[in-house]
Phi, psi and omega in degrees: 000148178267005180061028175274350169218129187244143176243125178230129178243122182217121174052046175085359180245123177260123180248122172259121180248120173288121198236059170228060188300328180291341179249025182057029180058030177301146186281109174262171176299321178298320179291323175304314181294317181292321179295321177297319178298316178300316181297316180296325178293332181278339192306320185243023180278110179274350181270003182258127179259329183217146176244131178243131176243127182213174179245144175287146177080216190262005185219155175279290174196125182267044177080199181281155178280107184293333176294324175296316178300316184297336180292347179264000188289344177284347180281156175290159178308318180294320179294321177295320178303312181296317183295311183292320179297318180296320180297314180294314184290329183275327189243308186290306186299314179297324179297313179298317181296319179295312182297321178293331184271358180295139176288331184284148171300138179244126185243135173257134173248115192240126170226156176068222184281136174223098190221157174056232180298333175300319177292321175300315181297317178296317179300328180285348178281156181285324179223151179218130175244131182233156171288149181291351177263000182294150179234142187231149171194149174289323169075335191299312187296337180295338177242021174075030178241160180271287182188160171206182179068016179088007184299320181293340176271314187280317188299310180295336178286339178266313188250354184090157186296317185298314180289324180298316181290328174297313182296324181280320181290314186272327178065026181292150175280148175218161188263183184295322180298319178291323178298321176293315181301321181281349182084014180284329176236155182287316179203155175244134182227163177302142185304324184288344179247010182302312181300313183295317181294319179291319178300319179296320178295316180297317179299319179297315179295322182297330181273359185275180182280100189301318182292323177295319177302315180298317180294320177301314181297318181295318180296315181291328180295327182266348191295316187286338183255359185252178177263157182303316183301314181290327179290321176298319179294319178297320178297318180299316182291320178294317179301315182295319179299315179290323179297336179275356185264165182289331180297326178295316178299316179297317181298315180293314180299319180296320178296313181294328181269003177056051176222168179282133180289150175244094183280147181246359180075029180226000000 
């Protein structure tokens, strides 16, 4: 690894840090490889309750590294087509699929620039907290590209097709307040309390019912592409699985006893 993306696991929380602060954490090929490695290491970690994705320094991710792109310009158009497609299929797509498939809640902590693949990465998280000074843009059309990292799938599901195509075609920048209004981030907080607010959210999730969280994620992942009948059946099966677990018993007892539940993830 080139250490352009770092994975740290501590007390049930896995933190992925995008680690090119001098380049606004722009996505280089090395970072694609490191991020993919981090995701693969998380795939089967049963000791992780929550995943946090953040950027080192003052920014989340300012899109792709254009200097990296320029290094391919000596290739013929056909060679570039092959090279870029292979890069996306080998590194970007598997990373997105792994992160989307995690049972654990995934939280993004966003400050500064969040553009291009950075916005895709944030959209793929279950929850996102941003500083009120954060700036967002899809960015792709400004350099003659469409989208990657699942943005064309995720963005219309959050903001609707009409707004998604506006954001992708025009690529205008927007602020944290607009990101909240559009539903792209969960909440916006003052920059000086971003760490504290995100830590509090992560602690809350870590103490929650892990199996129920996993079932919620699976149900929502299938909801938009499925039929009502199949979704109702999926809900019945998920409900029954959780109802058979100890966390359900604890949750009900805690409510009846007027105390805070202590979930064990079982």
